[in-house]
DRENGUZA-269904 format. One record per atom (N, C-alpha, C): residue in one letter; x, y, z. Coordinates in steps of 0.02 Angstrom, whole numbers, padded with zeros to 5 digits, always signed. Each point is the difference from the previous one (the first is absolute). Layout:
<rs>
aXYZ;...
</rs>
This chain:
<rs>
m+00042-00060+00000;m-00042+00060+00000;m+00044+00062+00000;k-00015+00048-00044;k+00042+00059-00007;k-00015+00050+00054;t+00052+00030+00027;t-00008+00056+00047;t+00001+00065-00038;k-00011+00055+00036;k+00002+00065-00033;k+00067+00011-00035;f+00054-00020+00033;f+00065+00017-00026;f+00025-00051-00051;t-00022-00062+00005;t+00022-00048-00051;t-00032+00014-00067;s-00055+00039+00001;s-00033+00017-00063;s+00020+00070-00025;t+00050+00030+00033;t+00019+00069-00018;t+00024+00005-00072;v+00042-00047-00022;v+00026+00004-00068;v-00056-00002-00051;l-00049-00045+00011;l-00056-00004-00045;l-00040+00065+00001;a-00006+00029+00060;a-00037+00064+00005;a+00035+00054-00040;f+00066+00003+00003;f+00037+00050-00037;f-00005-00012-00075;t+00004-00063-00020;t-00006-00016-00071;t-00067+00021-00027;g-00052-00011+00041;g-00067+00017-00022;g-00016+00073+00003;l+00041+00040+00036;l-00017+00070+00010;l-00001+00038-00066;i+00049-00012-00042;i+00003+00037-00063;i-00060-00017-00044;v-00016-00066-00001;v-00058-00021-00039;v-00064+00030+00028;l-00007-00002+00067;l-00059+00027+00032;l-00007+00074-00014;t+00056+00037+00007;t-00002+00071-00011;t-00021+00016-00072;a+00029-00037-00048;a-00018+00012-00070;a-00074-00016-00011;y-00024-00054+00030;y-00070-00020-00007;y-00047+00054+00028;l+00017+00023+00061;l-00043+00050+00032;l+00000+00064-00040;s+00059+00019-00026;s+00004+00061-00040;s-00042-00007-00063;g+00004-00058-00031;g-00039-00012-00061;g-00074+00003+00014;c-00021-00029+00056;c-00071+00002+00017;c-00023+00071+00011;g+00042+00039+00033;g-00019+00069+00016;g-00006+00043-00062;s+00035-00017-00054;s+00001+00043-00059;s-00046-00027-00055;s-00045-00045+00017;s-00042-00033-00050;s-00057+00044-00024;g-00011+00056+00034;g-00052+00046-00022;g-00064-00004+00040;g-00008-00053+00041;g-00061-00006+00039;g+00009+00028+00069;n-00053+00029+00028;n+00003+00026+00068;n-00030-00052+00047;n+00042-00032+00039;n-00025-00051+00047;n+00003+00029+00070;n-00058+00025+00024;n+00000+00032+00066;n-00014-00051+00055;h+00007-00064-00015;h-00008-00052+00050;h+00067-00035+00014;e+00055+00030-00022;e+00066-00029+00012;e+00050+00055+00015;l+00041-00012+00051;l+00052+00047+00019;l+00068-00034-00006;l+00051+00039-00015;l+00068-00024+00000;l+00041+00040+00050;n+00027-00035+00049;n+00044+00030+00050;n+00072-00017-00019;v+00040+00050-00018;v+00070-00010-00017;v+00042+00017+00061;s+00035-00050+00026;s+00034+00006+00064;s+00073-00021-00006;y+00034+00002+00056;y+00071-00019+00001;y+00008-00073+00021;d+00062-00023+00002;d+00015-00071+00000;d-00031-00042+00057;p+00011+00016+00064;p-00018-00048+00052;p-00073+00003+00024;t-00042+00039-00035;t-00069+00009+00025;t-00049-00050-00031;r+00024-00050-00035;r-00045-00047-00033;r-00051-00031+00048;e+00024-00031+00053;e-00044-00035+00046;e-00046+00048+00037;l+00027+00058+00018;l-00041+00051+00034;l-00060+00019-00042;y+00011+00018-00063;y-00055+00024-00041;y-00046-00056-00023;e+00025-00061-00003;e-00045-00055-00015;e-00056-00003+00052;e+00019+00008+00064;e-00050-00002+00053;e-00042+00063+00002;l+00033+00058-00006;l-00038+00063+00001;l-00050+00003-00057;n+00020-00025-00059;n-00046+00001-00057;n-00063-00041+00014;k+00009-00059+00029;k-00058-00042+00017;k-00045+00036+00050;q+00030+00031+00049;q-00039+00035+00050;q-00038+00059-00031;f+00035+00037-00043;f-00032+00058-00032;f-00058-00022-00044;v+00011-00052-00040;v-00053-00024-00045;v-00063-00017+00040;a+00008-00034+00057;a-00057-00017+00041;a-00032+00062+00030;s+00040+00047+00024;s-00026+00061+00029;s-00036+00043-00052;y+00029+00005-00059;y-00030+00040-00053;y-00067-00029-00022;a-00004-00066-00006;a-00063-00032-00019;a-00054+00011+00053;k+00020-00002+00063;k-00048+00010+00054;k-00026+00071+00001;e+00044+00049-00013;e-00019+00070+00004;e-00037+00024-00062;t+00019-00025-00059;t-00027+00026-00062;t-00045-00049-00038;g+00005-00064+00018;g-00036-00051-00038;g+00031-00016-00066;q+00061+00026-00012;q+00034-00010-00064;q+00060-00047+00009;e+00013-00040-00050;e+00059-00043+00000;e+00058+00037-00033;i+00059-00010+00027;i+00060+00031-00027;i+00057-00050+00003;n+00044+00004-00049;n+00059-00043-00002;n+00062+00044+00007;v+00047-00021+00041;v+00062+00038+00009;v+00060-00042-00022;k+00037+00024-00048;k+00061-00033-00022;k+00060+00037+00029;q+00057-00034+00002;q+00061+00030+00028;q+00060-00013-00046;s+00047+00046+00002;s+00062-00006-00036;s+00057+00020+00047;h+00054-00039+00000;h+00054+00012+00048;h+00069-00002-00034;g+00046+00039+00027;g+00069+00001-00024;g+00038+00054+00037;g+00061+00014-00020;g+00037+00054+00030;g-00039+00065-00007;s-00001+00041+00052;s-00044+00058+00003;s+00012+00049-00058;a+00063+00017-00012;a+00015+00047-00055;a-00019-00030-00067;a+00012-00065-00008;a-00019-00034-00062;a-00075+00000-00009;q-00037-00008+00054;q-00073+00001-00004;q-00026+00069-00020;a+00031+00052+00027;a-00019+00068-00020;a+00012+00010-00075;r+00056-00025-00025;r+00014+00006-00071;r-00050-00039-00042;a-00022-00058+00025;a-00050-00040-00036;a-00065+00039-00007;v-00020+00035+00052;v-00061+00041-00003;v+00010+00057-00050;l+00058+00032+00000;l+00015+00052-00049;l-00003-00027-00071;d+00021-00063-00008;d+00002-00031-00066;d-00067-00028-00022;g-00052+00005+00042;g-00066-00020-00022;g-00036-00052+00041;l+00031-00026+00053;l-00035-00046+00044;l-00055+00039+00036;e-00063-00018-00012;e-00056+00043+00020;e-00020-00013+00072;a+00042+00020+00046;a-00014-00006+00071;a-00056+00047+00019;d-00046-00025+00041;d-00050+00043+00031;d+00028+00030+00064;i+00041-00040+00034;i+00029+00018+00064;i+00074-00018-00003;v+00042+00042+00030;v+00070-00019+00010;v+00014+00001+00075;t+00034-00052+00023;t+00018-00007+00071;t+00075-00014+00002;l+00039+00049-00021;l+00072-00010-00012;l+00040+00011+00064;a+00064-00018-00003;a+00041-00001+00061;a+00020+00068+00024;l+00009+00048-00045;l+00024+00067+00019;l-00044+00054-00030;p-00012+00054+00036;p-00038+00056-00028;p+00030+00028-00064;s+00066-00002-00006;s+00033+00026-00060;s-00019-00041-00062;d-00013-00065+00007;d-00022-00040-00057;d-00070+00021-00022;t-00043+00016+00047;t-00067+00024-00017;t+00002+00069-00031;d+00045+00042+00025;d+00007+00068-00027;d+00022+00000-00073;v+00036-00052-00020;v+00019-00006-00071;v-00063+00001-00043;l-00052-00035+00023;l-00063-00004-00037;l-00038+00067+00003;a+00005+00034+00057;a-00032+00065+00007;a+00032+00051-00047;k+00066-00003-00006;k+00036+00047-00044;k-00018-00009-00073;k-00020-00061-00017;k-00020-00014-00070;k-00075+00009-00011;g-00036+00023+00051;g-00071+00016-00008;g-00048-00058+00009;l+00026-00059+00021;l-00045-00057+00011;l-00036+00005+00067;i+00030+00034+00048;i-00027+00008+00067;i-00003+00074+00016;d-00054+00021+00032;d-00007+00071+00018;d+00056+00021+00048;p+00024+00062-00006;p+00056+00023+00041;p-00012-00003+00076;d-00063+00006+00021;d-00015+00001+00072;d-00015-00070+00027;w+00026-00052-00030;w-00020-00069+00016;w+00011-00018+00073;e+00054+00026+00030;e+00014-00019+00070;e-00051+00027+00049;k-00036+00053-00019;k-00047+00033+00046;k-00070-00030-00003;r-00011-00048-00043;r-00068-00024-00011;r-00021-00056+00047;l+00047-00028+00037;l-00015-00054+00046;l+00029+00014+00068;p-00024-00034+00052;p+00026+00012+00068;p+00075-00014+00005;n+00031+00034+00049;n+00071-00011+00014;n+00043+00009-00062;e-00018+00050-00041;e+00035+00016-00062;e+00009-00062-00044;s-00054-00037-00006;s-00003-00059-00044;s+00046-00057+00021;l+00011-00004+00065;l+00043-00054+00027;l-00042-00044+00047;p-00030-00054-00026;p-00041-00043+00043;p+00041-00044+00046;y+00063-00011-00017;y+00046-00038+00043;y+00071+00024-00014;y+00047-00019+00043;y+00070+00014-00013;y+00041-00061+00016;s+00064+00003-00014;s+00043-00058+00011;s+00071+00023+00014;t+00047-00047-00001;t+00070+00017+00012;t+00045-00054-00030;i+00064+00009+00008;i+00050-00045-00028;i+00038-00034+00057;v+00007-00067-00005;v+00033-00039+00053;v+00049-00048-00034;f+00031-00043+00041;f+00049-00048-00025;f-00026-00072+00009;v+00018-00043-00046;v-00010-00072+00008;v+00068-00033-00004;v+00015-00044+00049;v+00065-00033+00003;v-00009-00076+00004;r+00055-00036-00009;r-00002-00073+00005;r-00008-00022+00073;k-00021-00061+00010;k-00011-00027+00066;k+00061+00010+00045;g-00013+00026+00060;g+00054+00012+00048;g+00037+00065-00011;n-00018+00037-00053;n+00031+00064-00016;n+00077-00005+00002;p+00028-00043-00043;p+00073-00014+00004;p+00044+00061-00010;k-00024+00052-00034;k+00041+00061-00010;k-00013+00051+00055;n-00043-00017+00049;n-00014+00044+00058;n-00022+00070-00023;i-00049+00001-00043;i-00026+00063-00028;i-00058+00024+00043;k+00009+00059+00030;k-00051+00029+00043;k-00019+00071-00019;d+00043+00033-00038;d-00009+00071-00014;d+00031+00016-00067;w-00014+00059-00026;w+00025+00020-00066;w+00077-00003-00006;p+00038+00021+00049;p+00073-00004-00008;p+00025-00071-00008;d-00036-00050+00027;d+00022-00069-00004;d+00000-00027-00072;l-00038+00033-00044;l-00004-00023-00069;l+00066+00008-00038;i+00043+00044+00024;i+00063+00011-00036;i+00060-00022+00042;e-00012-00042+00049;e+00053-00028+00041;e+00016-00070-00023;g+00064-00015-00011;g+00020-00067-00020;g-00025-00017-00069;e-00006-00064-00014;e-00022-00023-00066;e-00074-00016+00002;v-00040+00051-00014;v-00073-00007+00000;v-00026+00011-00072;s-00038-00048-00024;s-00031+00004-00066;s-00073+00021+00009;i-00021+00052-00037;i-00065+00032+00011;i-00044-00008-00061;i-00063-00018+00012;i-00050-00004-00054;i-00051+00056+00009;t-00009+00040-00052;t-00050+00054-00001;t-00015+00015-00073;p-00061+00022-00016;p-00016+00012-00071;p+00030+00065-00027;n-00008+00008-00065;n+00027+00057-00036;n-00040+00064+00016;p+00033+00051+00026;p-00036+00062+00016;p-00028+00036-00062;k+00024-00018-00058;k-00025+00034-00060;k-00069-00026-00021;t-00018-00061+00022;t-00063-00030-00021;t-00046-00019+00057;s+00026-00005+00060;s-00037-00029+00056;s-00010+00049+00057;g-00062+00002+00026;g-00012+00040+00060;g+00039-00027+00059;n+00003-00066+00007;n+00040-00031+00052;n+00073+00022-00007;g+00024+00000-00063;g+00070+00020-00012;g+00013+00072+00020;k-00046+00045-00018;k+00007+00070+00018;k+00000+00009+00075;l-00049-00032+00033;l-00006+00008+00072;l+00059-00030+00037;s+00027-00055-00024;s+00060-00029+00031;s+00058+00049-00003;f+00009+00030-00059;f+00053+00050-00008;f-00012+00060+00047;l-00062+00025+00000;l-00015+00059+00040;l+00004-00015+00075;a-00018-00060+00019;a+00006-00020+00071;a+00073-00002+00021;a+00042-00028-00044;a+00072-00003+00015;a+00030+00070+00004;w-00016+00042-00048;w+00025+00069+00000;w-00025+00038+00061;g-00065-00005+00013;g-00030+00037+00055;g+00024-00023+00068;a+00017-00065+00006;a+00026-00025+00064;a+00065+00034+00019;v+00040+00018-00050;v+00062+00037+00014;v-00016+00072+00019;i-00043+00033-00039;i-00017+00070+00013;i-00035+00008+00068;k-00047-00046+00014;k-00039+00002+00062;k+00045-00002+00061;r+00057-00033-00005;r+00046-00006+00056;r+00055+00053-00001;g-00011+00052-00039;g+00046+00056+00001;g+00055-00002-00052;g-00002-00049-00044;g+00051-00005-00052;g-00009+00052-00055;s+00053+00014-00035;s-00002+00049-00055;s-00024-00034-00064;e-00013+00040-00051;e-00019-00029-00065;e+00057-00041-00029;q+00062+00022+00011;q+00056-00039-00025;q+00004-00067+00036;a-00013+00000+00065;a+00000-00064+00037;a-00054-00046-00026;a-00059+00029-00016;a-00055-00041-00027;a+00019-00027-00068;r+00031+00041-00041;r+00022-00022-00067;r+00051-00056+00006;d+00048+00008+00045;d+00050-00053+00010;d-00033-00065+00023;y-00049+00006+00044;y-00034-00059+00027;y-00036-00038-00055;v-00042+00035-00040;v-00039-00036-00051;v+00046-00025-00056;t+00055+00034-00013;t+00048-00025-00049;t+00028-00068+00023;n+00018-00004+00062;n+00025-00062+00029;n-00054-00054-00001;l-00061+00020+00018;l-00054-00049+00004;l-00014-00032-00068;y-00004+00041-00053;y-00018-00027-00065;y+00057-00038-00034;k+00060+00007+00025;k+00054-00043-00023;k-00012-00072+00022;r-00042-00009+00050;r-00013-00066+00028;r-00064-00032-00028;v-00030+00032-00048;v-00062-00025-00030;v+00018-00037-00065;p-00006-00066-00002;p+00022-00038-00059;p-00046+00006-00060;v-00064+00014+00013;v-00048+00006-00055;v-00056+00046+00021;l-00023+00042-00047;l-00056+00045+00014;l-00061-00025-00039;d-00046-00033+00034;d-00062-00022-00032;d-00045+00061-00013;s-00048-00008-00045;s-00042+00057-00020;s-00053+00018+00052;g-00017-00048+00044;g-00052+00013+00050;g+00011-00040+00063;a-00044+00012+00049;a+00007-00033+00065;a-00006-00075-00004;r-00048-00025-00039;r-00010-00073-00004;r+00059-00034-00035;g+00029+00034-00048;g+00059-00028-00032;g+00058-00006+00049;a+00008+00050+00043;a+00051-00002+00052;a-00014-00056+00050;t-00063-00010+00015;t-00019-00055+00045;t+00019-00068-00030;t-00014-00008-00064;t+00020-00062-00034;t+00075-00011+00004;t+00038+00053-00013;t+00073-00004+00003;t+00024-00020+00069;f-00029+00030+00051;f+00023-00013+00069;f-00024-00067+00026;v-00064-00016-00011;v-00030-00060+00030;v+00013-00062-00042;q-00018+00003-00064;q+00005-00060-00042;q+00070-00013-00026;k+00034+00054-00020;k+00068-00009-00026;k+00053+00000+00055;n-00023+00016+00061;n+00043-00002+00059;n+00062+00045-00008;l-00010+00058-00031;l+00054+00047-00012;l-00004+00057+00050;g+00056+00017+00032;g+00002+00056+00045;g-00005-00020+00073;d+00027+00044+00043;d-00003-00010+00073;d-00059+00037+00031;v-00021+00054-00032;v-00054+00041+00027;v-00039+00030-00058;q-00065+00006+00010;q-00043+00032-00048;q-00029+00063+00032;i+00002+00055-00037;i-00031+00062+00023;i-00067+00004-00035;t-00055+00000+00038;t-00065-00008-00033;t-00056+00032+00041;w-00059+00001-00031;w-00060+00023+00034;w-00014-00041+00063;e-00030+00031+00049;e-00018-00035+00062;e-00047-00059-00015;n-00050+00011-00040;n-00048-00054-00014;n+00033-00057-00038;e+00043+00016-00048;e+00034-00052-00039;e+00045-00041+00045;a+00032+00032+00048;a+00044-00035+00047;a-00041-00052+00040;h-00058+00019+00023;h-00041-00046+00039;h-00023-00060-00042;y-00018+00012-00063;y-00020-00055-00043;y+00058-00049-00010;e+00059+00028-00009;e+00058-00043-00009;e+00012-00043+00062;i-00006+00030+00058;i+00011-00037+00062;i-00051-00057+00006;e-00063+00015-00016;e-00052-00052+00004;e+00014-00057-00049;e+00021+00017-00060;e+00013-00051-00051;e+00063-00041+00016;a+00049+00031+00032;a+00065-00032+00009;a+00000-00052+00057;k-00051+00001+00042;k-00007-00050+00053;k+00063-00007+00043;g+00023+00058+00025;g+00055-00001+00048;g+00069+00012-00030;q+00004+00005-00066;q+00066+00008-00032;q+00020+00074-00009;l-00045+00045+00013;l+00014+00071-00006;l-00025+00036+00062;e+00028+00060+00012;e-00020+00041+00057;e-00009+00072-00023;i-00046+00036+00032;i-00010+00071-00014;i+00037+00041+00052;i+00034+00052-00023;i+00036+00046+00043;i-00028+00070-00009;y-00024+00030+00054;y-00021+00070-00002;y+00058+00044+00020;p+00027+00040-00046;p+00051+00048+00020;p-00031+00052+00047;p+00041+00033+00041;p-00028+00050+00047;p-00037+00057-00034;i+00023+00018-00061;i-00033+00054-00037;i-00008-00023-00073;s-00052+00027-00031;s-00010-00013-00071;s-00046+00054-00028;i-00013-00004-00065;i-00040+00052-00033;i-00074-00016+00004;k-00041+00052+00001;k-00072-00007-00005;k-00018-00002-00074;a-00023-00058-00023;a-00022-00008-00069;a-00072+00023-00006;e-00016+00036-00054;e-00066+00030-00009;e-00030-00020-00068;p-00029-00060-00004;p-00030-00023-00063;p-00070+00029-00010;k-00003+00060-00024;k-00064+00034-00008;k-00040-00027-00058;v-00065+00013+00001;v-00045-00028-00050;v-00035+00056-00037;a-00020-00014-00063;a-00029+00053-00040;a-00046-00027-00055;l-00048+00041-00017;l-00045-00011-00057;l+00037+00023-00063;v-00004-00039-00054;v+00029+00021-00064;v-00055+00035-00039;d-00005+00066+00008;d-00058+00038-00023;d-00013-00008-00074;a+00051+00004-00041;a-00010-00004-00073;a-00031-00066-00020;n+00022-00054+00032;n-00025-00066-00018;n-00071-00013+00025;v-00014+00019+00063;v-00068-00014+00025;v-00053+00041-00036;k+00018+00059-00021;k-00048+00041-00037;k-00013-00032-00068;k+00052-00025-00032;k-00008-00031-00065;k-00038-00066+00004;k+00012-00038+00054;k-00029-00067+00006;k-00068+00000+00036;g-00018+00056+00031;g-00063+00004+00036;g+00002-00036+00068;t+00060-00002+00030;t+00008-00038+00063;t+00014+00044+00060;q-00010+00065-00006;q+00020+00045+00053;q-00034-00015+00066;a-00065-00010+00000;a-00036-00011+00063;a+00024-00063+00035;a+00009-00054-00038;a+00023-00062+00030;a+00072+00006+00025;a+00042+00034-00038;a+00070+00008+00020;a+00006+00043+00063;e-00041+00052+00004;e+00000+00042+00060;e-00023-00041+00061;a-00050-00042-00010;a-00025-00042+00054;a+00055-00049+00023;y+00039-00025-00047;y+00054-00046+00017;y+00052+00034+00044;l+00020+00060-00018;l+00050+00035+00039;l-00026+00018+00069;k-00063+00021+00004;k-00029+00016+00065;k-00005-00062+00044;y-00011-00057-00031;y-00005-00063+00038;y+00065-00015+00038;l+00056+00021-00027;l+00065-00015+00031;l+00006+00033+00070;y-00044+00047+00016;y+00001+00033+00065;y-00052-00028+00048;t-00037-00050-00021;t-00049-00030+00044;t+00034-00043+00053;a-00036-00014+00054;a+00028-00041+00054;a+00020-00069-00027;e-00041-00028-00044;e+00015-00067-00027;e+00066+00001-00038;a+00009+00049-00043;a+00061+00004-00040;a+00061+00015+00044;q-00008+00043+00049;q+00055+00016+00045;q+00024-00062+00038;e-00047-00042+00021;e+00018-00063+00032;e+00037-00046-00048;t-00020+00001-00063;t+00033-00042-00050;t+00071+00023-00013;f+00012+00065-00001;f+00069+00025-00006;f+00043-00029+00055;a-00024+00003+00061;a+00039-00026+00057;a+00011-00075-00007;k-00050-00036-00022;k+00005-00073-00009;k+00057-00017-00046;y+00011+00041-00051;y+00053-00012-00050;y+00064+00039+00015;y+00008+00023+00061;y+00061+00032+00024;y+00012+00068-00032;y-00053+00036-00015;y+00005+00071-00018;y-00027+00040+00060;r+00025+00060+00011;r-00019+00039+00058;r-00060+00045-00015;p-00058-00014+00029;p-00060+00040-00014;p+00010+00073+00018;s-00030+00044-00040;s+00006+00072+00015;s-00043+00019+00061;q-00051-00040+00015;q-00042+00014+00059;q+00035-00027+00062;e+00020+00045+00044;e+00040-00018+00058;e-00035-00049+00046;d-00066+00006+00006;d-00036-00046+00044;d+00004-00072-00024;v+00004-00010-00065;v+00009-00067-00027;v+00072-00023+00009;l+00047+00045-00015;l+00071-00018+00006;l+00018-00021+00072;k-00029+00033+00049;k+00015-00016+00070;k-00019-00072+00019;k-00046-00029-00036;k-00020-00068+00014;k+00051-00051-00024;y+00050+00023-00039;y+00046-00047-00032;y+00073+00015+00016;t+00013+00023+00061;t+00069+00019+00017;t+00047-00060+00002;e-00025-00059+00014;e+00044-00059-00002;e+00015-00019-00072;r-00049+00007-00043;r+00008-00017-00070;r+00040+00053-00037;l-00011+00063+00020;l+00033+00058-00032;l+00034+00041+00055;p+00059-00022+00022;p+00032+00032+00058;p+00019+00072-00013;p+00000+00042+00052;p+00021+00070-00008;p+00072+00004-00026;i+00012+00047-00044;i+00067+00012-00026;i+00007+00075-00013;d+00059+00026+00010;d+00013+00071-00012;d+00004+00012-00075;l-00052+00032-00028;l-00003+00011-00072;l+00014+00073-00015;f+00046+00012-00046;f+00013+00069-00021;f-00034+00011-00068;s-00021+00061-00011;s-00036+00018-00061;s+00049+00023-00054;i-00024+00002-00061;i+00042+00023-00056;i+00021+00073+00011;s-00041+00038+00037;s+00015+00071+00011;s+00061+00010+00044;s+00026-00053+00031;s+00059+00008+00042;s+00063+00009-00041;f-00003-00015-00066;f+00060+00011-00041;f-00016+00020-00072;a-00064+00010-00017;a-00019+00023-00066;a-00062+00042+00006;e-00009+00046-00047;e-00058+00045+00003;e-00065-00037-00009;s+00000-00052-00042;s-00061-00038-00015;s+00020-00065-00033;w-00050-00044-00011;w+00013-00062-00037;w+00023+00015-00071;n-00030+00051-00031;n+00021+00018-00068;n+00072+00026-00001;a+00018+00039+00050;a+00068+00026+00004;a+00049-00058+00010;a-00019-00049+00042;a+00043-00058+00010;a+00008-00040-00064;q-00055-00008-00037;q+00003-00036-00064;q+00051+00034-00047;q-00004+00065-00006;q+00045+00036-00045;q+00073-00003+00024;k+00010+00009+00064;k+00068+00002+00026;k+00034-00068-00003;f-00037-00052+00019;f+00032-00065+00010;f-00007-00047-00060;f-00056+00002-00036;f-00015-00053-00048;f-00009+00022-00072;a-00001+00065-00013;a-00005+00023-00069;a+00067-00015-00036;a+00000+00006-00065;a+00061-00011-00039;a+00056+00044+00027;d+00057-00030+00013;d+00059+00035+00027;d-00010+00025+00071;g-00049-00029+00035;g-00010+00016+00070;g+00050-00037+00044;v-00012+00003+00066;v+00048-00029+00047;v+00010-00075-00012;f-00055-00036-00011;f+00008-00072-00009;f+00043-00016-00062;d-00013+00034-00055;d+00041-00012-00060;d+00073+00015+00013;s+00014+00048+00043;s+00069+00020+00012;s+00038-00047+00047;i-00038-00040+00040;i+00034-00044+00048;i-00002-00074-00018;y-00044-00018-00047;y-00008-00072-00014;y+00034-00020-00065;l+00042-00049+00004;l+00033-00029-00059;l-00030-00069-00012;p-00037-00009-00056;p-00031-00065-00013;p+00052-00056-00003;k-00021-00059+00024;k+00044-00058-00002;k+00004-00026-00072;n+00059-00020-00021;n+00008-00027-00067;n-00029-00071-00005;
</rs>
């Protein structure tokens, strides 16, 4: 019987076909207001499978109408590009606000998108943690430990993956947060990425590399992805919470141009509002995402332990500013990373 992670390669192989299929369906000329497409980032597959079922039931109860919700997953930046290239998403639930802003700048999403939903369109948040081998043989407990001795690190490509971007920003910010200079942060991430043998395009690809291919001593990954790996590994892996890490903000948005064209605006708006209901907030916690409603989060302190989270504003003006500084062509990442031959 296949587990979530043993089927990862098949899921990745099917992603391109699925994306092409969904794009083709969306451009067929018909307006199907009984079907929504949620374009999301890599590790949210299982989360949205359950949320979609819950929403479909809730929507039918409230409106008497049946609705179908499809999903598409991949590296967050790559998913944003797919929508730009014609993938007719009704909703985007991408890893970083800067990925959603790419769509707003091209006119697919209204400029005020963050103000249209509670908590600035953030129904949940997350962070970046470490996964290590059984017994933590490299004794990794904090960010400085990643560059001590011979440590091999697995993390996705920051150019294509939200996980990759957040791993980089968490590493950089951990230096700045502790009083380090920008040069110290640059030296640190330069050293760190010398220890990365391969940059997969997304979080699930990195999981396959670390878990199935058994490559690397530590994986830098989403909190929820780390927990799934631990559950699947049956004692062969451990999760390590560093003392500090970044607050990830996977905001959600309506793709205005598409819903108006397809006649799905009312259903898509209902879907996004559903993410703030008590039922959905509980589901976020169940899948190791941190609910934005504090009263729900407090119920899950053992599952989602407190951690000192720093915001992007502690070292960049905004998510867009961080994107330009660190990940645009000839940005900081391009200047410090030398691809492996």
